[in-house]
C-alpha positions, -999 to 999 in steps of 0.1 A, spaced: 0 0 0 13 34 -9 15 66 11 -6 92 -8 9 126 -15 -10 139 15 17 162 28 28 175 -6 10 208 -2 24 213 33 60 207 19 55 231 -9 42 259 13 71 254 37 103 274 29 127 257 14 275 -75 -170 282 -108 -183 257 -133 -197 235 -152 -173 238 -190 -168 223 -213 -194 186 -218 -195 173 -239 -167 140 -258 -163 121 -245 -133 88 -254 -117 63 -229 -104 31 -236 -84 11 -243 -116 35 -249 -146 69 -257 -158 89 -229 -173 123 -224 -189 144 -194 -182 152 -168 -195 120 -149 -201 113 -125 -230 84 -109 -248 63 -116 -279 40 -87 -286 19 -82 -255 29 -115 -238 58 -126 -216 71 -160 -227 97 -185 -215 126 -198 -235 103 -223 -252 79 -196 -263 52 -206 -237 33 -179 -220 46 -170 -185 20 -148 -170 33 -129 -140 10 -138 -111 30 -120 -85 29 -107 -50 50 -78 -35 71 -90 -6 80 -56 10 102 -47 39 138 -48 27 134 -13 12 122 0 45 90 4 67 102 33 89 81 63 84 110 87 86 107 102 121 113 89 155 134 60 167 135 34 139 137 6 166 101 15 178 74 -4 159 50 25 162 73 46 139 69 21 111 41 19 85 10 4 102 32 -5 132 48 -33 112 86 -31 116 103 -53 90 137 -46 105 152 -39 71 142 -73 59 113 -88 39 84 -87 64 76 -118 84 110 -133 90 105 -126 127 74 -150 128 78 -178 102 106 -197 87 116 -185 53 107 -217 36 72 -216 51 66 -180 38 77 -191 3 55 -221 4 26 -198 13 32 -178 -19 29 -210 -39 -2 -221 -21 -21 -190 -31 -11 -194 -68 18 -170 -71 46 -179 -96 67 -148 -91 76 -121 -65 84 -85 -68 111 -80 -42 117 -43 -33 151 -30 -23 166 4 -15 199 18 -28 208 24 9 202 -13 16 230 -23 -8 256 -6 13 241 -10 47 267 -28 68 247 -29 100 236 -65 109 199 -69 112 186 -74 147 180 -108 160 144 -99 166 139 -91 129 148 -126 119 136 -144 151 120 -173 132 151 -177 110 181 -180 134 204 -189 104 200 -152 93 213 -137 126 243 -114 122 236 -109 84 235 -75 68 202 -66 50 217 -74 16 229 -108 29 194 -115 41 180 -104 7 204 -129 -8 189 -158 12 154 -147 4 162 -146 -34 177 -181 -31 147 -195 -12 122 -180 -37 140 -192 -68 149 -225 -53 112 -231 -49 106 -224 -86 93 -188 -82 106 -160 -105 120 -130 -88 118 -94 -101 143 -71 -84 125 -38 -76 144 -6 -69 117 8 -46 135 37 -29 168 55 -26 167 54 12 155 26 35 122 41 45 85 38 37 73 51 3 57 72 -13 53 109 -6 78 138 -6 104 117 12 137 120 -7 127 90 -29 106 108 -55 130 101 -84 158 77 -91 182 106 -85 164 123 -56 189 113 -29 218 102 -51 234 108 -84 224 92 -116 258 75 -118 253 60 -83 218 48 -92 231 31 -124 262 15 -106 240 2 -78 218 -15 -104 247 -30 -123 260 -43 -90 228 -61 -79 222 -75 -114 257 -90 -115 252 -103 -80 223 -126 -92 233 -131 -129 241 -168 -124 206 -174 -110 183 -177 -141 152 -174 -120 160 -138 -112 141 -127 -143 135 -89 -142 148 -55 -132 120 -31 -121 140 1 -125 123 25 -101 90 27 -82 64 55 -85 84 83 -101 67 115 -90 70 151 -82 94 164 -55 87 197 -36 98 218 -65 101 197 -97 81 173 -118 95 143 -136 90 143 -174 90 119 -203 113 130 -231 126 165 -223 162 154 -221 170 170 -187 180 153 -155 143 148 -146 136 128 -178 124 94 -167 122 81 -203 158 89 -210 170 76 -176 152 43 -178 162 39 -215 199 45 -207 199 22 -176 180 -5 -193 205 -6 -221 234 -7 -197 220 -36 -177 215 -56 -209 249 -48 -224 270 -48 -192 254 -70 -167 228 -95 -179 213 -96 -214 186 -121 -202 167 -98 -178 133 -83 -185 136 -45 -182 105 -31 -164 96 5 -167 68 20 -147 49 51 -159 51 85 -142 30 83 -110 24 120 -103 31 155 -117 18 189 -105 4 203 -73 -27 187 -58 -46 219 -56 -79 226 -73 -73 250 -101 -37 241 -107 -25 214 -131 -20 180 -116 -23 144 -129 -12 108 -128 2 103 -164 10 66 -158 18 51 -193 0 77 -214 33 92 -228 43 58 -242 19 63 -271 41 91 -285 75 81 -271 83 44 -264 115 26 -254 136 6 -278 161 -15 -259 194 -26 -272 182 -62 -268 148 -68 -284 121 -87 -266 130 -75 -231 107 -45 -224 78 -46 -200 58 -16 -189 41 -14 -155 15 7 -137 -1 10 -102 -38 14 -94 -56 17 -60 -91 27 -53 -82 58 -31 -60 74 -59 -72 86 -92 -61 99 -126 -60 134 -111 -63 126 -74 -32 122 -53 -49 99 -28 -47 125 0 -74 131 25 -77 166 40 -47 188 31 -37 180 -5 -71 165 -14 -88 178 -45 -123 175 -59 -111 151 -86 -126 116 -86 -107 87 -72 -106 54 -92 -130 40 -67 -155 68 -75 -156 60 -113 -185 40 -128 -176 7 -144 -175 23 -179 -155 53 -167 -130 30 -150 -125 9 -180 -120 39 -202 -94 55 -179 -75 22 -174 -74 17 -212 -63 53 -218 -36 53 -191 -21 18 -193 -39 -10 -210 -37 4 -246 -1 -8 -245 -12 -44 -246 -45 -40 -264 -32 -24 -295 -10 -49 -313 17 -42 -339 26 -8 -326 60 6 -317 48 7 -280 31 -28 -279 45 -46 -249 33 -65 -218 19 -44 -191 24 -56 -155 1 -41 -129 29 -43 -104 8 -29 -76 -29 -31 -68 -47 -41 -37 -75 -33 -13 -82 -31 24 -95 -65 35 -113 -48 63 -136 -30 39 -173 -35 49 -198 -50 25 -213 -25 2 -184 -1 4 -166 16 -25 -135 -4 -18 -153 -37 -23 -169 -25 -55 -136 -12 -68 -118 -45 -61 -145 -65 -79 -145 -42 -109 -107 -40 -111 -100 -77 -108 -128 -83 -134 -108 -60 -157 -76 -78 -150 -93 -111 -159 -109 -97 -191 -76 -82 -203 -55 -111 -192 -31 -87 -176 0 -96 -156 -3 -85 -120 14 -82 -86 -7 -77 -54 4 -53 -27 13 -66 -2 17 -103 1 26 -105 38 12 -88 70 11 -92 107 -19 -111 120 -24 -92 152 -23 -60 132 -49 -72 107 -77 -50 123 -59 -18 114 -40 -30 83 -60 -56 64 -43 -52 30 -21 -83 30 -30 -116 14 -11 -138 39 -7 -131 77 15 -147 103 10 -142 140 38 -142 166 34 -179 171 40 -185 134 5 -194 125 -6 -185 89 -40 -172 76 -48 -165 40 -75 -163 13 -83 -200 16 -87 -200 54 -122 -184 54 -134 -150 65 -117 -130 37 -142 -115 12 -114 -112 -14 -110 -150 -17 -134 -156 -46 -120 -127 -67 -84 -138 -60 -90 -174 -69 -106 -164 -102 -78 -140 -109 -49 -165 -104 -67 -191 -124 -73 -168 -154 -53 -162 -185 -39 -176 -217 -13 -204 -214 7 -224 -239 28 -215 -269 27 -179 -282 35 -174 -319 62 -149 -327 50 -116 -341 68 -88 -360 86 -63 -338 82 -26 -344 106 -2 -327 109 36 -324 141 55 -330 142 88 -311 175 107 -314 158 137 -299 186 148 -277 216 126 -286 226 93 -302 200 66 -302 221 36 -314 201 5 -305 223 -20 -323 247 -37 -299 270 -45 -328 271 -9 -340 278 3 -305 310 -16 -306 322 1 -338 339 35 -341 317 66 -344 304 65 -379 294 102 -381 313 122 -355 294 152 -342 260 141 -356 231 125 -337 229 89 -348 200 65 -348 204 28 -356 178 0 -354 183 -29 -330 202 -59 -344 180 -79 -367 157 -50 -376 156 -27 -406 145 9 -411 108 11 -422 99 47 -419 112 83 -412 96 115 -402 101 147 -423 109 167 -392 115 157 -356 142 131 -364 121 100 -355 124 67 -372 105 33 -372 122 -1 -374 109 -36 -378 121 -72 -383 92 -79 -406 103 -100 -436 139 -99 -426 139 -120 -395 165 -148 -400 183 -130 -429 210 -112 -409 245 -125 -412 264 -133 -380 287 -104 -388 269 -80 -413 289 -55 -433 280 -19 -427 283 10 -451 281 47 -442 267 67 -472 272 104 -475 270 109 -513 253 96 -544 279 70 -554 255 40 -551 225 57 -568 212 34 -596 183 56 -609 171 91 -605 143 82 -581 141 118 -566 149 142 -594 166 174 -582 171 160 -547 203 147 -531 200 109 -527 217 87 -502 213 52 -514 225 19 -499 246 -3 -521 232 -35 -537 225 -62 -511 220 -39 -482 192 -20 -465 188 11 -443 192 4 -407 200 39 -395 207 75 -402 224 105 -387 213 142 -384 229 175 -375 201 196 -361 173 187 -384 195 181 -414 203 147 -429 239 139 -423 244 103 -435 226 70 -442 237 38 -424 233 5 -443 237 -31 -434 241 -62 -456 211 -85 -455 209 -120 -470 184 -119 -499 181 -81 -500 170 -69 -534 192 -47 -556 167 -39 -584 147 -7 -589 123 5 -562 97 32 -557 98 67 -542 77 75 -511 74 112 -507 65 126 -473 76 163 -475 40 177 -476 18 150 -460 19 116 -444 27 88 -468 23 54 -451 7 22 -461 -29 13 -452 -31 3 -416 3 19 -410 18 -10 -390 40 2 -362 17 31 -354 23 68 -353 60 70 -346 64 108 -349 32 124 -336 25 158 -352 51 154 -380 48 142 -416 60 106 -420 70 83 -448 69 45 -445 76 16 -469 50 -11 -475 53 -42 -453 68 -62 -482 94 -35 -489 126 -22 -473 139 13 -471 172 16 -491 176 53 -496 169 88 -482 164 120 -503 166 156 -492 172 190 -507 192 220 -497 174 244 -520 160 278 -507 134 273 -480 144 237 -472 162 225 -441 178 193 -456 152 173 -437 142 139 -451 117 143 -480 115 109 -495 124 72 -490 135 48 -516 116 15 -510 127 -18 -526 105 -49 -527 117 -78 -505 116 -113 -521 
């Protein structure tokens, strides 16, 4: 359960690696699966191409439960009075193996396991009380306890998603020094911490994902953004770190990017909202390893698309999600997150993991909370969405005041859960964990956006290892195995795909940088300068200086045609094939795109008066 931005207004008004181990067969509570995981369109699949739906729980505590004031040894100073002692909650009351078995019993196949950056360097041993039911963990640091928890979860066949929940080891999520990935540390420290923890578990193939940062939101003075290129740009930060993890630490991990959780001041009359994944429609990630991107979002009844979740100071008149009618709720959920999975064949199409949702199990019959949970879980079932309930574990004697958990342990180590009676959520939970597609998922074409908006956007791992092919220019290159399909007239955006070229790429393709007309075979854009790939190669990238075309980047492809093609002009309007596979990759700009059975092999531009040497036409050759 999250802390709403209840004290935001008060604060504002106050003065100032290496590859992972080989694939290993593992067993979950309900199915066999083979690591590593990857994506095919909107689905996560295992190494055999079988659906692996994330049926997850959040096991919180290691990232902190302290509220930020008072003695952290006093339970009352922790969220809901539940002091996790800098460890996953519950280790004081039940053996680790029993807690893990409980997760399997309620149908989980995976666990989102929060950590803090501070935890990684915390050398203080946890207290004996914090691990009272697990004496083998006494004297360990929080990270060493985390190691044992990861080993127990994965040893039982559960997948683990590492979740960077906070910078500091304290409860989340208000104006608390944890608003952004770089709120209490530098970007460099954040990235190095991530590389360190990924390398730590790289030989454990059941550690399957890196959830880069939790609930990115406004600090006292500044909003996060999606694509502005500054040090608050969550799109750029997550794109850069995701690429580094895949190239430098573990190419097998899923990279999980949550949408923006909050911007603006929660005051009626001032702009404020919860953008979630809405910006993805216009600017999506393209990772250096394809098939590894998962988006995520959080939804609770007490928050809303424009409601911070606060009560009293900081509360606005905007509706909460729980106030919305069923039709309104479905429309908002689709607009803010679920379009990413529902709309196939787009540059943004990816799995969406609802990595936090939950409800107070103490809610009385007929209340808004119960109605919300029924409607929301119904929608999760209807959309076959991946999910992670918050939280998985709670204290039984505290259940009267904090009834959010699924499983509870009392001080004597006795467990209660959804199947033990008395929990009104049990029917919805049982239906949810039993739902969803299973079995083999067919491969689908990949569509990827190139966005060299503020710098190089080279998404080919091979090309990154080559010398700079156009020094001083901003360069954009498709991921390995993909070709350029479209360009925008202005704005520098491009569209890539592996459609009709999958399997044609040589192990070591030859590359050619084209800056003149030496390879032009016909005057396909009379009066315009034409940069054309040589025979047997296709466009996989380009470079710009400002808005001007600087060079074309070509790669050899087995079976690429060398005959005449056709000219696709897009200097005065859009020129894309019917249906425009890949979607709008440059919102607000004219775009040109080759047909699905064609490949781009040339770019034309003009330097005549009134022109800015922006791309005006593509040369498209038919693929065999």
